[in-house]
Every structure is written in structure tokens, then in C-alpha cells.
C-alpha positions in Angstrom: -0.7 10.9 -38.7 -4.3 11.1 -40.0 -6.7 13.0 -37.7 -9.4 10.7 -36.3 -12.3 12.6 -34.8 -13.9 9.5 -33.3 -10.8 8.8 -31.2 -10.6 12.4 -30.1 -14.3 12.3 -29.0 -13.6 9.0 -27.2 -10.8 10.7 -25.2 -13.2 13.5 -24.3 -15.8 11.0 -23.1 -13.3 9.3 -20.9 -12.5 12.7 -19.2 -16.2 13.4 -18.8 -16.8 10.0 -17.1 -14.0 10.9 -14.7 -15.5 14.3 -13.9 -17.9 13.3 -11.1 -15.2 11.4 -9.3 -12.7 14.2 -9.6 -15.4 16.5 -8.0 -16.2 13.9 -5.3 -12.6 13.2 -4.3 -11.1 16.7 -4.6 -9.3 17.5 -1.3 -9.6 13.9 -0.1 -6.7 11.8 1.0 -5.9 8.4 -0.6 -3.3 6.0 0.8 -1.7 3.8 -1.7 0.2 0.7 -0.7 2.8 0.2 -3.4 4.1 -3.3 -3.8 4.2 -6.5 -5.8 5.1 -6.7 -9.5 4.3 -3.0 -9.9 7.5 -2.4 -7.9 9.6 -4.7 -10.1 8.4 -4.2 -13.7 9.8 -1.0 -15.1 6.8 -0.2 -17.3 4.4 -0.7 -14.4 6.6 1.5 -12.2 6.2 4.3 -14.7 2.4 3.9 -14.8 2.0 3.9 -11.0 4.1 7.1 -10.6 2.1 8.8 -13.4 -1.2 7.8 -11.7 0.0 9.1 -8.3 1.3 12.4 -9.8 -2.0 12.9 -11.7 -4.0 12.4 -8.5 -1.9 15.2 -6.8 -2.4 17.6 -9.7 -6.2 17.2 -9.8 -6.6 18.0 -6.1 -6.4 14.6 -4.4 -3.8 14.0 -1.7 -2.0 10.7 -2.3 0.2 9.1 0.3 2.4 6.2 -0.8 3.4 3.4 1.6 5.8 1.0 0.0 6.9 -2.5 0.6 10.2 -3.9 -0.5 10.2 -7.6 0.1 12.1 -8.6 -3.1 14.7 -5.9 -2.6 15.3 -7.1 1.0 15.4 -10.7 -0.1 18.0 -9.9 -2.8 20.1 -8.0 -0.3 19.9 -10.8 2.3 20.9 -13.4 -0.4 23.9 -11.2 -1.3 24.9 -11.2 2.4 24.3 -15.0 2.7 21.4 -14.5 5.1 18.5 -16.9 4.8 14.9 -15.6 4.7 12.2 -17.2 6.8 8.5 -16.4 6.9 5.8 -17.3 9.5 2.2 -16.4 8.9 3.2 -14.1 6.1 5.6 -12.1 8.2 9.4 -12.1 7.7 11.4 -13.4 10.7 13.7 -10.6 11.5 16.8 -11.0 13.7 19.2 -8.1 14.4 21.3 -8.7 11.3 18.2 -9.0 9.0 16.8 -5.8 10.6 19.9 -3.9 9.7 19.7 -5.0 6.1 15.9 -4.3 5.9 16.4 -0.8 7.2 19.2 -0.1 4.9 17.3 -1.3 1.9 13.9 0.1 2.6 15.0 3.6 3.7 18.3 3.9 1.7 17.3 2.3 -1.6 13.7 1.5 -2.2 12.3 4.7 -0.7 14.6 7.0 -2.6 14.1 5.2 -5.9 10.3 5.9 -5.6 10.9 9.5 -4.7 13.2 9.9 -7.7 10.8 8.3 -10.1 8.0 10.5 -8.9 10.2 13.5 -9.6 10.6 12.4 -13.3 6.8 12.6 -13.6 6.6 16.1 -12.0 5.6 14.7 -8.7 7.0 16.4 -5.6 7.7 13.3 -3.6 9.4 13.3 -0.2 10.7 10.2 1.5 10.0 9.5 5.2 10.2 6.4 7.4 8.3 5.7 10.6 11.4 6.7 12.6 11.2 10.3 11.3 9.3 12.8 13.4 8.0 9.9 15.5 5.7 9.0 12.6 5.2 5.3 13.6 5.5 4.2 17.3 5.5 0.5 17.7 6.2 -2.4 20.0 7.5 -5.9 19.5 5.1 -8.2 17.6 4.5 -11.9 18.4 2.7 -14.3 16.2 0.8 -17.5 17.0 2.0 -20.9 15.7 0.0 -24.0 16.7 -1.6 -22.0 19.5 1.8 -20.9 20.9 3.1 -17.3 21.2 6.1 -17.1 18.8 8.9 -14.6 18.8 9.7 -13.5 15.2 12.4 -10.9 16.1 12.4 -7.2 15.2 8.9 -7.2 13.7 6.7 -4.4 15.1 3.0 -4.0 16.0 1.9 -0.4 15.5 1.0 1.5 18.6 0.3 4.9 17.0 0.8 7.0 13.8 1.5 10.7 14.0 -0.8 11.7 11.1 0.1 15.4 11.5 3.5 14.8 10.1 2.0 13.5 6.8 -0.9 16.0 6.8 1.7 18.9 7.0 3.7 17.5 4.1 0.6 17.1 1.9 -0.5 20.6 2.6 2.9 21.9 1.5 2.4 20.2 -1.8 4.5 17.1 -1.2 3.6 13.4 -1.9 4.8 11.5 1.2 6.5 8.2 0.5 6.6 6.1 3.6 9.0 3.3 4.4 7.5 0.7 6.8 10.0 1.0 9.6 8.9 1.9 13.1 10.5 2.7 16.4 9.7 1.8 20.0 10.1 3.8 23.2 13.7 2.7 23.7 14.6 3.7 20.1 14.8 0.2 18.7 13.8 0.0 15.0 11.3 -2.6 13.8 10.3 -4.0 10.4 6.5 -3.7 10.0 4.3 -5.3 7.4 3.7 -2.6 4.7 0.0 -3.5 4.4 -0.4 -3.0 8.1 1.4 0.3 7.9 -0.8 1.4 5.0 -3.9 0.6 7.0 -2.7 2.5 10.1 -1.7 5.5 8.0 -5.1 5.5 6.3 -6.7 5.4 9.7 -4.6 8.2 11.1 -5.3 10.5 8.1 -9.0 9.6 8.0 -8.4 8.7 4.3 -11.2 8.4 1.8 -9.7 5.3 0.2 -6.9 2.8 0.9 -5.6 1.2 -2.3 -3.6 -2.0 -2.0 -1.6 -3.0 -5.1 -1.1 -6.7 -5.4 -0.2 -9.4 -7.9 -3.7 -10.9 -8.0 -7.0 -9.8 -9.5 -8.6 -9.3 -6.1 -10.1 -11.7 -3.6 -11.8 -14.8 -5.1 -14.4 -17.1 -3.7 -12.1 -20.0 -4.5 -8.7 -20.5 -6.3 -10.5 -21.7 -9.5 -13.1 -18.8 -9.6 -12.9 -17.1 -13.0 -13.2 -13.6 -11.5 -12.5 -11.7 -8.3 -15.3 -10.7 -6.0 -16.2 -7.0 -6.7 -17.3 -6.2 -3.2 -17.0 -7.7 0.3 -18.0 -6.6 3.8 -16.0 -7.0 7.1 -18.2 -9.9 8.1 -17.6 -11.8 4.8 -13.8 -11.3 5.1 -13.7 -12.8 8.6 -15.8 -15.8 7.4 -13.4 -16.3 4.4 -10.4 -16.3 6.8 -12.2 -18.8 9.0 -12.9 -21.0 6.0 -9.3 -20.7 4.9 -10.2 -19.1 1.6 -7.9 -16.2 2.6 -4.5 -17.4 3.7 -0.8 -16.6 3.9 0.3 -13.1 2.9 -3.2 -12.0 2.1 -4.2 -12.2 5.8 -2.3 -9.1 7.0 -3.6 -7.3 3.9 -7.3 -7.9 4.7 -6.8 -7.4 8.5 -5.2 -4.1 7.8 -8.1 -3.3 5.5 -10.6 -4.2 8.2 -8.9 -2.1 10.8 -8.9 0.9 8.5 -12.6 0.4 7.7 -13.4 0.1 11.4 -11.5 3.3 12.1 -13.5 5.3 9.5 -11.8 4.8 6.1 -14.6 4.8 3.6 -13.4 1.9 1.5 -10.4 -0.3 0.8 -9.5 -1.6 -2.6 -7.4 -4.6 -3.4 -6.1 -4.0 -7.0 -4.2 -6.0 -9.5 -1.0 -3.9 -9.8 -0.1 -5.7 -13.0 -2.8 -3.8 -14.9 -1.4 -0.5 -16.3 -2.9 2.6 -14.6 -4.9 0.4 -12.2 -5.3 3.3 -9.8 -7.0 5.5 -12.4 -9.2 2.7 -13.6 -10.4 2.0 -10.1 -11.0 5.6 -9.0 -12.3 7.3 -12.1 -14.4 4.7 -14.0 -17.9 3.5 -13.3 -17.0 -0.2 -13.2 -13.7 -0.1 -11.4 -11.4 -3.2 -11.0 -10.4 -5.5 -8.1 -12.2 -6.1 -4.8 -13.7 -3.2 -2.7 -14.0 -3.8 1.0 -16.6 -1.8 2.9 -18.4 -1.8 6.3 
């Protein structure tokens, strides 16, 4: 292969562009909500795990919170159990809960830990049940102004951030499955975006990164580009105007809660873009939508 000095210099310039961000975020915690197509497409899986491992090796503390909706749906279909969603949340009866717990903790979580290992990342799987990480209570949602029972779906009461902090200090990359437990020991399925926001809050994270299958938040469905930056007030207005609907609502509400608790910024990223985490964190322009106070 012919040596090309210009390409070599270009690579060096990319590293130099990243230098101030590496310095700024050294020792900081970043919570990454891993979901969407980045969990399905094999090439994107590799890219995300490479990004997360690189963050750890340059002195940033990544914590991964994963979803698993497609895996749960596939397992439910195999068992002949129908899926139902209300306000973006999966209705979870006792049988569905057993399947969700089996899939999220026993399959999805361990696959992520294993893939991190192939990249040199020291991942360790944990659920909200372990070490009392996520204490929760039964969640209800509102339908046509009425309080509606959606089964074993949890609202987070508290997150034991020390469990995760101890793991990161020991060199691990925690990988969190979104299952919580109540005072009676009952397990609950929790929206992964909500868990990611609560974990970021408990760890006083510098950034919360939400990987999605969209470019970011748009002013309208036919807008050519996502909005690069939004505030809490603008988010609330967009929900009221029904510009943010469905499964995006728990994402942005979790983001707002994290911001109000002290997380510096939340980023809604297009997980379909290879190395989206590195592009957002270490380049001047970034990608996706950043939510700030």
C-alpha cells in the first residue's frame, strides 16, 4: 500500500481536535443508554463497544444501561404472548415479567459484556436487583385522565450509585439491565431511558447519552435536520404541542430529570451512525440533539 502523508496528517489532526475534550472529560462519568438499531445491527454493535472501550482507556468512566425491547418481543412471540404498549410503556403481567427478566439479565446483558470483552473492555453485568442498585415501586400511567394499571412496571424510588462507583474505580465498565425491585422483593420492568436518567443522576454524570434510531429531536416530522440544542422549557412546550410523542416522551422526561438533578447535558444521538459516541464527544460540531438547563 502506497504511503500517503496527507492521510496520516489528517489522522493526527483528528486526534489533536479531540485533545481538549479528552482533557476536559478525564475522570468524568458518562452514562450511555444503549438501544435501538445499534443493539440489532452487528456492525453497529461492534462500533459502540469500541467507542465505550476507548472511553474507558482514555480516562473516562462509561456506564452502559441497555434496553432490550426487540429481544423481549421475540421471546414473547416464541412463547405465544402478545405485546401491548400504553404511553410508550410495555404492559407487563406476571408471565411477561418472567420473560423480560430472563431475557434482559440472562441474554442481552451477558451478550453486551461478552462483546465488550472482545474489544478489551472489562465489562461487568449487573441488574437493579443486585446490591439493591435500583429500588422501585409499582408504576401507573394515565389514559384519558384515568389512572391505569400496566402490571409489573416500576417507578424508580432510588439508585444506589455507590455500587456503580465502586465498580468503575476497580476498572470495570458496568452494564446495567433495567430491572428493579421493591421493598417486598418483587421484580419490575423499568423503561431503560428512565433507568439511564436515574443512574446519571445518582452518579452526578457529566453526560447522559441516549442512542436512538432517529437523528435527534426535530421541530416537525418533515424538518430536514434535528435541532442541535434544546432547553428544559422548550422540551416541555414540544410535549404540550405534541411534537414529542410516544416512546420519545420517557426519553426526554428522563433527560429533564437528569438535568434538573445536576447532569451537565443530555444527548439524543442517532445510534445508526458508526462511532456516534466519539463523534458527539470529541468533535467540535457533534451530532444529534443536546438538552441543557
